[in-house]
PyMOL Python script that loads the backbone (N, CA, C, O; Angstrom):
from pymol import cmd

cmd.read_pdbstr("""\
ATOM      1  N   UNK A   1      -6.549 -33.945  20.129  1.00  0.00           N
ATOM      2  CA  UNK A   1      -8.031 -33.414  19.627  1.00  0.00           C
ATOM      3  C   UNK A   1      -7.713 -31.930  20.042  1.00  0.00           C
ATOM      4  O   UNK A   1      -7.102 -31.005  19.508  1.00  0.00           O
ATOM      5  N   UNK A   2      -8.533 -32.142  21.475  1.00  0.00           N
ATOM      6  CA  UNK A   2      -8.311 -31.102  22.159  1.00  0.00           C
ATOM      7  C   UNK A   2      -8.038 -29.345  21.751  1.00  0.00           C
ATOM      8  O   UNK A   2      -8.801 -28.381  21.695  1.00  0.00           O
ATOM      9  N   UNK A   3      -6.509 -29.523  21.507  1.00  0.00           N
ATOM     10  CA  UNK A   3      -6.067 -28.426  20.599  1.00  0.00           C
ATOM     11  C   UNK A   3      -6.403 -28.912  19.317  1.00  0.00           C
ATOM     12  O   UNK A   3      -5.559 -29.796  19.172  1.00  0.00           O
ATOM     13  N   UNK A   4      -6.967 -28.906  18.480  1.00  0.00           N
ATOM     14  CA  UNK A   4      -7.125 -28.964  17.711  1.00  0.00           C
ATOM     15  C   UNK A   4      -8.457 -28.312  17.756  1.00  0.00           C
ATOM     16  O   UNK A   4      -8.689 -28.042  16.578  1.00  0.00           O
ATOM     17  N   UNK A   5      -9.503 -27.895  18.512  1.00  0.00           N
ATOM     18  CA  UNK A   5     -10.514 -26.998  18.913  1.00  0.00           C
ATOM     19  C   UNK A   5     -10.562 -25.661  19.055  1.00  0.00           C
ATOM     20  O   UNK A   5     -11.463 -24.839  18.880  1.00  0.00           O
ATOM     21  N   UNK A   6      -9.010 -25.551  19.536  1.00  0.00           N
ATOM     22  CA  UNK A   6      -8.813 -24.732  20.093  1.00  0.00           C
ATOM     23  C   UNK A   6      -8.012 -23.747  19.234  1.00  0.00           C
ATOM     24  O   UNK A   6      -8.095 -22.547  19.492  1.00  0.00           O
ATOM     25  N   UNK A   7      -7.217 -24.194  18.200  1.00  0.00           N
ATOM     26  CA  UNK A   7      -6.577 -23.644  17.194  1.00  0.00           C
ATOM     27  C   UNK A   7      -7.985 -22.615  16.990  1.00  0.00           C
ATOM     28  O   UNK A   7      -9.203 -22.789  16.956  1.00  0.00           O
ATOM     29  N   UNK A   8      -6.934 -21.323  16.864  1.00  0.00           N
ATOM     30  CA  UNK A   8      -7.895 -20.404  15.720  1.00  0.00           C
ATOM     31  C   UNK A   8      -8.296 -20.322  14.592  1.00  0.00           C
ATOM     32  O   UNK A   8      -8.726 -21.459  14.396  1.00  0.00           O
ATOM     33  N   UNK A   9      -8.511 -19.580  13.409  1.00  0.00           N
ATOM     34  CA  UNK A   9      -8.340 -19.958  12.527  1.00  0.00           C
ATOM     35  C   UNK A   9      -8.121 -18.720  12.009  1.00  0.00           C
ATOM     36  O   UNK A   9      -8.915 -17.806  12.234  1.00  0.00           O
ATOM     37  N   UNK A  10      -6.940 -18.539  11.202  1.00  0.00           N
ATOM     38  CA  UNK A  10      -6.326 -17.166  10.504  1.00  0.00           C
ATOM     39  C   UNK A  10      -5.287 -18.246   9.757  1.00  0.00           C
ATOM     40  O   UNK A  10      -5.113 -19.432   9.481  1.00  0.00           O
ATOM     41  N   UNK A  11      -4.466 -16.237   9.599  1.00  0.00           N
ATOM     42  CA  UNK A  11      -2.994 -16.709   8.275  1.00  0.00           C
ATOM     43  C   UNK A  11      -2.121 -17.207   9.415  1.00  0.00           C
ATOM     44  O   UNK A  11      -2.408 -17.313  10.608  1.00  0.00           O
ATOM     45  N   UNK A  12      -0.928 -17.504   8.745  1.00  0.00           N
ATOM     46  CA  UNK A  12       0.118 -18.155   9.148  1.00  0.00           C
ATOM     47  C   UNK A  12       0.585 -17.061   8.063  1.00  0.00           C
ATOM     48  O   UNK A  12      -0.028 -16.499   7.155  1.00  0.00           O
ATOM     49  N   UNK A  13       2.213 -16.966   8.623  1.00  0.00           N
ATOM     50  CA  UNK A  13       3.365 -16.145   8.874  1.00  0.00           C
ATOM     51  C   UNK A  13       3.404 -15.742   7.854  1.00  0.00           C
ATOM     52  O   UNK A  13       3.165 -14.567   7.573  1.00  0.00           O
ATOM     53  N   UNK A  14       3.827 -16.944   6.769  1.00  0.00           N
ATOM     54  CA  UNK A  14       3.778 -17.124   5.458  1.00  0.00           C
ATOM     55  C   UNK A  14       3.006 -16.770   4.244  1.00  0.00           C
ATOM     56  O   UNK A  14       3.498 -16.601   3.128  1.00  0.00           O
ATOM     57  N   UNK A  15       1.168 -16.626   4.702  1.00  0.00           N
ATOM     58  CA  UNK A  15       0.825 -15.922   4.021  1.00  0.00           C
ATOM     59  C   UNK A  15       0.324 -14.735   4.327  1.00  0.00           C
ATOM     60  O   UNK A  15      -0.332 -14.116   3.489  1.00  0.00           O
ATOM     61  N   UNK A  16       0.518 -14.320   5.371  1.00  0.00           N
ATOM     62  CA  UNK A  16       0.396 -12.763   5.696  1.00  0.00           C
ATOM     63  C   UNK A  16       1.818 -12.359   5.239  1.00  0.00           C
ATOM     64  O   UNK A  16       1.789 -11.312   4.592  1.00  0.00           O
ATOM     65  N   UNK A  17       3.126 -12.918   5.397  1.00  0.00           N
ATOM     66  CA  UNK A  17       4.423 -12.260   4.028  1.00  0.00           C
ATOM     67  C   UNK A  17       3.639 -12.004   3.066  1.00  0.00           C
ATOM     68  O   UNK A  17       3.689 -10.846   2.653  1.00  0.00           O
ATOM     69  N   UNK A  18       2.823 -12.807   2.496  1.00  0.00           N
ATOM     70  CA  UNK A  18       3.040 -13.214   1.012  1.00  0.00           C
ATOM     71  C   UNK A  18       1.195 -12.072   0.994  1.00  0.00           C
ATOM     72  O   UNK A  18       0.959 -12.217  -0.205  1.00  0.00           O
ATOM     73  N   UNK A  19       0.320 -11.436   1.380  1.00  0.00           N
ATOM     74  CA  UNK A  19       0.006 -11.098   1.476  1.00  0.00           C
ATOM     75  C   UNK A  19       0.554  -9.577   1.909  1.00  0.00           C
ATOM     76  O   UNK A  19      -0.426  -9.200   2.552  1.00  0.00           O
ATOM     77  N   UNK A  20       1.189  -8.838   1.943  1.00  0.00           N
ATOM     78  CA  UNK A  20       2.104  -8.178   2.077  1.00  0.00           C
ATOM     79  C   UNK A  20       3.125  -7.420   1.235  1.00  0.00           C
ATOM     80  O   UNK A  20       3.531  -6.267   1.090  1.00  0.00           O
ATOM     81  N   UNK A  21       3.362  -8.801   0.688  1.00  0.00           N
ATOM     82  CA  UNK A  21       4.275  -7.856  -0.476  1.00  0.00           C
ATOM     83  C   UNK A  21       3.368  -8.220  -2.130  1.00  0.00           C
ATOM     84  O   UNK A  21       3.966  -7.952  -3.172  1.00  0.00           O
ATOM     85  N   UNK A  22       2.041  -8.784  -2.185  1.00  0.00           N
ATOM     86  CA  UNK A  22       0.841  -8.159  -3.421  1.00  0.00           C
ATOM     87  C   UNK A  22       0.758  -6.871  -2.687  1.00  0.00           C
ATOM     88  O   UNK A  22       1.907  -6.433  -2.723  1.00  0.00           O
ATOM     89  N   UNK A  23       0.166  -6.208  -2.176  1.00  0.00           N
ATOM     90  CA  UNK A  23      -0.304  -5.049  -1.288  1.00  0.00           C
ATOM     91  C   UNK A  23       1.161  -3.835  -2.227  1.00  0.00           C
ATOM     92  O   UNK A  23       1.122  -2.924  -3.054  1.00  0.00           O
ATOM     93  N   UNK A  24       1.943  -4.355  -1.675  1.00  0.00           N
ATOM     94  CA  UNK A  24       3.510  -3.279  -2.110  1.00  0.00           C
ATOM     95  C   UNK A  24       3.577  -3.666  -3.652  1.00  0.00           C
ATOM     96  O   UNK A  24       3.356  -2.766  -4.463  1.00  0.00           O
ATOM     97  N   UNK A  25       3.825  -4.760  -4.043  1.00  0.00           N
ATOM     98  CA  UNK A  25       3.321  -4.951  -5.386  1.00  0.00           C
ATOM     99  C   UNK A  25       2.243  -4.094  -6.530  1.00  0.00           C
ATOM    100  O   UNK A  25       2.346  -3.340  -7.497  1.00  0.00           O
ATOM    101  N   UNK A  26       1.378  -4.632  -5.869  1.00  0.00           N
ATOM    102  CA  UNK A  26       0.167  -3.573  -6.045  1.00  0.00           C
ATOM    103  C   UNK A  26       0.474  -1.947  -6.513  1.00  0.00           C
ATOM    104  O   UNK A  26       0.553  -1.304  -7.560  1.00  0.00           O
ATOM    105  N   UNK A  27       0.586  -1.728  -5.126  1.00  0.00           N
ATOM    106  CA  UNK A  27       1.116   0.298  -5.143  1.00  0.00           C
ATOM    107  C   UNK A  27       2.234   1.242  -5.709  1.00  0.00           C
ATOM    108  O   UNK A  27       2.276   2.472  -5.752  1.00  0.00           O
ATOM    109  N   UNK A  28       3.499  -0.106  -6.305  1.00  0.00           N
ATOM    110  CA  UNK A  28       4.537   0.334  -6.772  1.00  0.00           C
ATOM    111  C   UNK A  28       3.490   0.265  -8.330  1.00  0.00           C
ATOM    112  O   UNK A  28       3.643   1.247  -9.056  1.00  0.00           O
ATOM    113  N   UNK A  29       2.669  -0.613  -8.743  1.00  0.00           N
ATOM    114  CA  UNK A  29       2.483  -0.017 -10.224  1.00  0.00           C
ATOM    115  C   UNK A  29       1.460   0.359 -10.601  1.00  0.00           C
ATOM    116  O   UNK A  29       0.982   0.106 -11.707  1.00  0.00           O
ATOM    117  N   UNK A  30       0.793   1.248  -9.446  1.00  0.00           N
ATOM    118  CA  UNK A  30       0.119   2.025  -9.587  1.00  0.00           C
ATOM    119  C   UNK A  30       0.728   3.399  -9.514  1.00  0.00           C
ATOM    120  O   UNK A  30       0.260   4.373 -10.105  1.00  0.00           O
ATOM    121  N   UNK A  31       1.866   3.420  -8.707  1.00  0.00           N
ATOM    122  CA  UNK A  31       2.858   4.577  -8.771  1.00  0.00           C
ATOM    123  C   UNK A  31       3.701   5.130 -10.038  1.00  0.00           C
ATOM    124  O   UNK A  31       4.088   6.192 -10.525  1.00  0.00           O
ATOM    125  N   UNK A  32       3.749   3.287 -10.334  1.00  0.00           N
ATOM    126  CA  UNK A  32       4.529   3.644 -12.031  1.00  0.00           C
ATOM    127  C   UNK A  32       3.138   4.113 -13.069  1.00  0.00           C
ATOM    128  O   UNK A  32       3.436   5.013 -13.854  1.00  0.00           O
ATOM    129  N   UNK A  33       2.540   3.909 -13.107  1.00  0.00           N
ATOM    130  CA  UNK A  33       0.823   4.153 -13.946  1.00  0.00           C
ATOM    131  C   UNK A  33       0.510   5.413 -13.694  1.00  0.00           C
ATOM    132  O   UNK A  33      -0.287   6.008 -14.419  1.00  0.00           O
ATOM    133  N   UNK A  34       1.268   6.166 -12.320  1.00  0.00           N
ATOM    134  CA  UNK A  34       0.333   7.488 -12.522  1.00  0.00           C
ATOM    135  C   UNK A  34       1.215   8.555 -12.331  1.00  0.00           C
ATOM    136  O   UNK A  34       0.676   9.661 -12.367  1.00  0.00           O
ATOM    137  N   UNK A  35       3.009   8.522 -12.045  1.00  0.00           N
ATOM    138  CA  UNK A  35       3.770   8.917 -12.019  1.00  0.00           C
ATOM    139  C   UNK A  35       3.399   9.727 -12.298  1.00  0.00           C
ATOM    140  O   UNK A  35       2.853  10.444 -11.459  1.00  0.00           O
ATOM    141  N   UNK A  36       3.496  10.286 -14.259  1.00  0.00           N
ATOM    142  CA  UNK A  36       3.214  11.986 -14.171  1.00  0.00           C
ATOM    143  C   UNK A  36       1.829  12.588 -13.904  1.00  0.00           C
ATOM    144  O   UNK A  36       1.396  13.631 -14.395  1.00  0.00           O
ATOM    145  N   UNK A  37       1.145  11.697 -12.972  1.00  0.00           N
ATOM    146  CA  UNK A  37      -0.342  13.319 -13.058  1.00  0.00           C
ATOM    147  C   UNK A  37       0.129  13.150 -11.554  1.00  0.00           C
ATOM    148  O   UNK A  37      -0.205  14.186 -10.979  1.00  0.00           O
ATOM    149  N   UNK A  38       0.458  12.704 -11.095  1.00  0.00           N
ATOM    150  CA  UNK A  38       1.479  12.502  -8.906  1.00  0.00           C
ATOM    151  C   UNK A  38       2.277  14.026  -9.299  1.00  0.00           C
ATOM    152  O   UNK A  38       2.073  15.157  -8.857  1.00  0.00           O
ATOM    153  N   UNK A  39       3.215  13.541 -10.273  1.00  0.00           N
ATOM    154  CA  UNK A  39       3.864  15.027 -10.312  1.00  0.00           C
ATOM    155  C   UNK A  39       3.185  16.619 -11.187  1.00  0.00           C
ATOM    156  O   UNK A  39       3.739  17.708 -11.038  1.00  0.00           O
ATOM    157  N   UNK A  40       2.204  16.463 -11.872  1.00  0.00           N
ATOM    158  CA  UNK A  40       1.574  17.179 -12.308  1.00  0.00           C
ATOM    159  C   UNK A  40       0.543  17.759 -10.523  1.00  0.00           C
ATOM    160  O   UNK A  40       0.322  18.911 -10.149  1.00  0.00           O
ATOM    161  N   UNK A  41       0.280  16.878 -10.059  1.00  0.00           N
ATOM    162  CA  UNK A  41      -0.784  16.816  -8.621  1.00  0.00           C
ATOM    163  C   UNK A  41       0.459  17.975  -7.520  1.00  0.00           C
ATOM    164  O   UNK A  41      -0.097  18.978  -7.074  1.00  0.00           O
ATOM    165  N   UNK A  42       1.692  17.842  -7.219  1.00  0.00           N
ATOM    166  CA  UNK A  42       2.469  17.660  -6.550  1.00  0.00           C
ATOM    167  C   UNK A  42       3.068  19.236  -6.892  1.00  0.00           C
ATOM    168  O   UNK A  42       3.106  20.129  -6.046  1.00  0.00           O
ATOM    169  N   UNK A  43       3.520  19.380  -8.293  1.00  0.00           N
ATOM    170  CA  UNK A  43       3.582  21.035  -8.637  1.00  0.00           C
ATOM    171  C   UNK A  43       2.190  21.951  -8.124  1.00  0.00           C
ATOM    172  O   UNK A  43       2.098  22.830  -7.266  1.00  0.00           O
ATOM    173  N   UNK A  44       0.855  21.160  -9.312  1.00  0.00           N
ATOM    174  CA  UNK A  44      -0.604  22.876  -8.254  1.00  0.00           C
ATOM    175  C   UNK A  44       0.072  22.737  -6.310  1.00  0.00           C
ATOM    176  O   UNK A  44       0.278  23.530  -5.392  1.00  0.00           O
ATOM    177  N   UNK A  45       0.176  21.475  -6.497  1.00  0.00           N
ATOM    178  CA  UNK A  45       0.018  21.650  -4.547  1.00  0.00           C
ATOM    179  C   UNK A  45       1.342  22.836  -4.296  1.00  0.00           C
ATOM    180  O   UNK A  45       1.060  23.896  -3.738  1.00  0.00           O
ATOM    181  N   UNK A  46       2.531  22.609  -4.672  1.00  0.00           N
ATOM    182  CA  UNK A  46       3.656  23.588  -4.264  1.00  0.00           C
ATOM    183  C   UNK A  46       3.881  24.787  -4.966  1.00  0.00           C
ATOM    184  O   UNK A  46       4.799  25.531  -4.623  1.00  0.00           O
ATOM    185  N   UNK A  47       2.861  25.157  -6.271  1.00  0.00           N
ATOM    186  CA  UNK A  47       2.686  26.706  -6.216  1.00  0.00           C
ATOM    187  C   UNK A  47       2.118  26.457  -5.163  1.00  0.00           C
ATOM    188  O   UNK A  47       2.764  26.136  -4.166  1.00  0.00           O
ATOM    189  N   UNK A  48       0.962  26.539  -5.164  1.00  0.00           N
ATOM    190  CA  UNK A  48      -0.546  26.911  -4.724  1.00  0.00           C
ATOM    191  C   UNK A  48      -0.030  27.119  -2.679  1.00  0.00           C
ATOM    192  O   UNK A  48      -0.447  27.979  -1.904  1.00  0.00           O
ATOM    193  N   UNK A  49       0.883  26.066  -2.415  1.00  0.00           N
ATOM    194  CA  UNK A  49       1.509  26.790  -1.154  1.00  0.00           C
ATOM    195  C   UNK A  49       2.010  27.555  -0.917  1.00  0.00           C
ATOM    196  O   UNK A  49       1.861  28.105   0.174  1.00  0.00           O
ATOM    197  N   UNK A  50       3.180  28.127  -2.176  1.00  0.00           N
ATOM    198  CA  UNK A  50       3.844  28.664  -2.094  1.00  0.00           C
ATOM    199  C   UNK A  50       3.261  30.863  -2.242  1.00  0.00           C
ATOM    200  O   UNK A  50       3.610  31.928  -1.733  1.00  0.00           O
ATOM    201  N   UNK A  51       2.552  30.514  -2.955  1.00  0.00           N
ATOM    202  CA  UNK A  51       1.804  31.231  -3.593  1.00  0.00           C
ATOM    203  C   UNK A  51       1.051  32.061  -1.600  1.00  0.00           C
ATOM    204  O   UNK A  51       0.780  33.225  -1.308  1.00  0.00           O
ATOM    205  N   UNK A  52       1.010  31.304  -1.099  1.00  0.00           N
ATOM    206  CA  UNK A  52       0.287  31.575   0.373  1.00  0.00           C
ATOM    207  C   UNK A  52       0.604  32.481   1.418  1.00  0.00           C
ATOM    208  O   UNK A  52       0.151  33.288   2.230  1.00  0.00           O
ATOM    209  N   UNK A  53       2.229  31.592   0.705  1.00  0.00           N
ATOM    210  CA  UNK A  53       2.854  32.305   1.661  1.00  0.00           C
ATOM    211  C   UNK A  53       3.675  33.127   1.487  1.00  0.00           C
ATOM    212  O   UNK A  53       4.175  33.713   2.447  1.00  0.00           O
TER     213      UNK A  53
END
""", "prot")
cmd.dss("prot")
cmd.show_as("cartoon", "prot")
cmd.util.cbc("prot")
cmd.orient("prot")
């Protein structure tokens, strides 16, 4: 019974893995949605960077 009182509340390893998978999936979805915008911003940045050199 003393062990139950000393346990710290927190996420189990499986809950941590599930949260990591969800975050990765959200990042992938965002990248797929904004893929064209990201390419355009990259091209603008690349042109700006090359013009400074």
